C-alpha positions as CSV (number, residue, x, y, z in Angstrom):
1,M,103.5,88.8,92.6
2,K,100.5,90.5,91.1
3,S,98.4,87.3,91.0
4,A,98.7,87.0,94.8
5,I,97.0,90.3,95.5
6,E,94.4,89.6,92.7
7,Q,93.5,86.3,94.3
8,F,93.3,87.9,97.7
9,R,90.8,90.5,96.4
10,T,88.7,87.7,94.9
11,N,88.8,85.8,98.2
12,I,87.8,88.9,100.2
13,S,85.0,89.6,97.7
14,R,83.6,86.1,98.4
15,V,83.8,86.9,102.2
16,R,81.7,90.0,101.6
17,D,79.2,88.0,99.6
18,L,78.7,85.7,102.6
19,V,78.0,88.7,104.8
20,A,75.6,90.0,102.2
21,I,73.8,86.6,102.2
22,Y,73.5,86.7,105.9
23,S,72.0,90.2,105.8
24,I,69.4,89.2,103.2
25,L,68.4,86.1,105.1
26,E,68.2,87.9,108.4
27,N,66.0,90.6,107.0
28,Q,63.7,88.1,105.2
29,T,63.1,86.0,108.3
30,A,62.9,88.8,110.8
31,G,65.0,86.9,113.3
32,R,62.8,83.8,113.3
33,L,65.9,81.7,112.2
34,V,69.5,82.0,113.4
35,F,72.1,82.6,110.6
36,S,75.0,83.6,112.8
37,D,77.1,80.7,111.5
38,I,77.2,82.4,108.1
39,L,79.0,85.2,109.9
40,R,81.4,82.8,111.6
41,A,82.1,81.2,108.2
42,A,82.9,84.7,106.8
43,F,85.1,85.4,109.7
44,L,87.1,82.2,109.1
45,L,87.4,82.9,105.4
46,N,88.6,86.4,106.1
47,V,91.7,85.1,108.0
48,S,92.1,82.3,105.4
49,A,92.3,85.0,102.7
50,L,95.1,86.7,104.7
51,D,96.9,83.4,105.3
52,Y,96.8,82.4,101.6
53,Y,98.0,85.8,100.5
54,I,101.1,85.6,102.7
55,H,101.8,82.0,101.5
56,E,101.5,83.0,97.8
57,V,103.3,86.4,97.9
58,V,106.2,84.8,99.9
59,R,106.4,81.9,97.4
60,M,106.4,84.1,94.4
61,G,108.8,86.6,96.0
62,M,111.3,83.8,96.7
63,L,111.1,82.6,93.2
64,E,111.8,86.1,92.0
65,I,114.9,86.2,94.2
66,Y,116.0,82.9,92.8
67,C,115.6,84.2,89.3
68,L,117.5,87.4,90.2
69,Q,114.5,89.6,89.9
70,R,114.6,90.7,93.6
71,P,117.6,91.2,95.9
72,P,118.1,88.2,98.3
73,T,117.4,88.6,102.0
74,K,119.3,87.1,104.9
75,A,116.3,84.8,105.7
76,F,116.1,83.7,102.0
77,S,119.8,82.8,102.1
78,S,119.2,80.7,105.2
79,F,116.3,78.8,103.7
80,K,116.9,75.1,104.1
81,I,116.4,72.7,101.2
82,S,116.1,68.9,101.1
83,L,119.0,66.6,100.4
84,S,117.2,65.3,97.3
85,S,117.1,68.8,95.9
86,T,120.7,69.4,96.8
87,H,121.7,66.2,95.1
88,N,119.8,67.2,91.9
89,I,121.4,70.6,91.9
90,L,124.9,69.1,92.2
91,N,124.2,66.7,89.4
92,G,122.7,69.5,87.2
93,L,119.2,68.1,87.2
94,N,117.5,71.2,88.7
95,I,117.8,73.6,85.8
96,D,114.7,75.8,86.5
97,S,112.9,77.2,89.5
98,S,110.3,74.4,89.8
99,W,112.4,72.5,92.4
100,L,112.4,75.6,94.6
101,D,108.7,76.1,94.1
102,N,108.1,72.6,95.3
103,E,110.4,73.0,98.3
104,I,108.6,76.1,99.4
105,R,105.2,74.5,99.0
106,V,106.2,71.5,101.0
107,Q,108.0,73.4,103.8
108,H,105.2,76.0,104.1
109,S,102.3,73.5,103.7
110,Y,102.1,72.9,107.5
111,K,102.6,76.5,108.5
112,S,100.0,79.2,109.0
113,F,100.9,82.8,108.4
114,Q,98.1,84.5,110.4
115,Q,99.5,86.0,113.6
116,S,101.4,89.2,113.2
117,E,104.8,87.7,114.2
118,K,104.4,84.8,111.9
119,I,103.5,87.1,109.0
120,S,106.6,89.3,109.6
121,D,108.8,86.3,109.8
122,A,107.5,85.0,106.5
123,I,107.9,88.3,104.8
124,K,111.6,88.4,105.9
125,L,112.1,85.7,103.3
126,I,111.5,88.2,100.5
127,S,112.1,91.7,102.1
128,D,114.4,93.2,104.6
129,K,111.9,96.0,105.4
130,K,110.5,96.3,108.9
131,L,107.1,95.2,107.9
132,W,104.9,96.5,110.6
133,E,106.7,99.8,110.8
134,E,106.2,100.3,107.0
135,V,102.5,99.3,107.3
136,S,101.9,101.6,110.3
137,K,103.2,104.6,108.2
138,E,100.5,104.0,105.7
139,M,97.6,103.4,108.1
140,E,95.7,106.3,109.7
141,I,95.9,105.4,113.4
142,N,95.7,108.1,116.1
143,A,98.8,107.0,118.1
144,K,101.6,109.2,119.4
145,S,104.4,107.1,117.8
146,I,105.2,104.5,115.2
147,K,105.9,102.0,118.0
148,Q,102.4,102.5,119.3
149,N,100.9,102.3,115.8
150,V,102.7,99.0,115.3
151,K,101.4,97.6,118.6
152,I,97.8,98.6,117.7
153,I,98.0,97.0,114.3
154,K,99.6,93.8,115.6
155,D,97.2,93.5,118.5
156,R,94.2,93.9,116.2
157,I,95.5,91.2,113.8
158,D,96.2,88.9,116.6
159,S,92.8,89.4,118.2
160,I,91.1,88.6,114.9
161,V,93.1,85.4,114.6
162,E,92.4,84.5,118.2
163,R,88.6,84.8,117.5
164,R,89.1,82.8,114.3
165,N,90.8,80.0,116.3
166,K,88.0,79.9,118.8
167,I,85.5,79.6,116.0
168,A,87.5,76.9,114.2
169,H,88.7,74.9,117.2
170,E,86.3,75.6,120.1
171,A,83.0,75.9,118.2
172,D,83.0,79.5,119.4
173,I,81.8,78.4,122.8
174,D,81.9,81.0,125.5
175,P,83.9,79.4,128.4
176,S,82.0,81.6,130.9
177,F,78.7,80.1,129.8
178,P,79.2,76.4,128.8
179,G,77.1,75.4,125.8
180,K,76.5,79.0,124.8
181,R,78.3,80.5,121.8
182,K,79.9,83.9,121.8
183,D,77.9,86.7,120.2
184,I,78.9,87.7,116.7
185,S,77.4,90.6,114.7
186,E,77.5,91.7,111.1
187,V,79.2,95.0,112.1
188,F,81.9,93.0,114.0
189,V,82.6,90.8,110.9
190,I,82.6,93.7,108.4
191,E,85.1,95.7,110.6
192,A,87.4,92.7,110.7
193,V,87.2,92.2,106.9
194,D,87.8,95.9,106.3
195,F,90.9,95.8,108.6
196,I,92.4,92.7,107.1
197,E,91.8,94.0,103.6
198,Q,93.5,97.3,104.4
199,V,96.5,95.6,106.0
200,V,97.0,93.2,103.0
201,E,96.7,96.0,100.4
202,I,99.3,98.0,102.3
203,I,101.6,95.0,102.7
204,H,101.5,94.5,99.0
205,K,102.2,98.2,98.4
206,V,105.3,98.3,100.6
207,L,106.7,95.1,99.2
């Protein structure tokens, strides 16, 4: 699953490059032009990097389970496959893991693994660990309990995804002021990128 985290790091680096481009253009034009859409693009790609990582690490983890390199989970054992794959298995036609790789890609192609609950549900396919509790133990959050830590982490992820959805599906328009887009700042985007990067690195560590 090493390639999943390596690709994530590459994707996040590209997000940071976009933010850097915004900063350069903003400084060069002294505010005469508006480049906030570059920040919105970076914000979108930040969540995209998270989503793609979860898709890839789950796919690779499931293939490792199939190849007896990881212990199976309850969710993995309940993963449904198509009748065509079942037919091929019964007739000895599926002799390697490529059929499962295809099944996973097809079944997950229409799913997004962005919200905290969807992420934890996906990870259950490859790990029985309580994901957000494990992540909370690794993150420095000033809360009184693991339960509070978990809530803070999940709420932060979900708020980032919610803003991502407003940018992607609602043109980031502020409903209180029709026609006006919500404010977005370089600091706001960098903080979101830093948080998502930290979360993914910890997820990969605990897996």
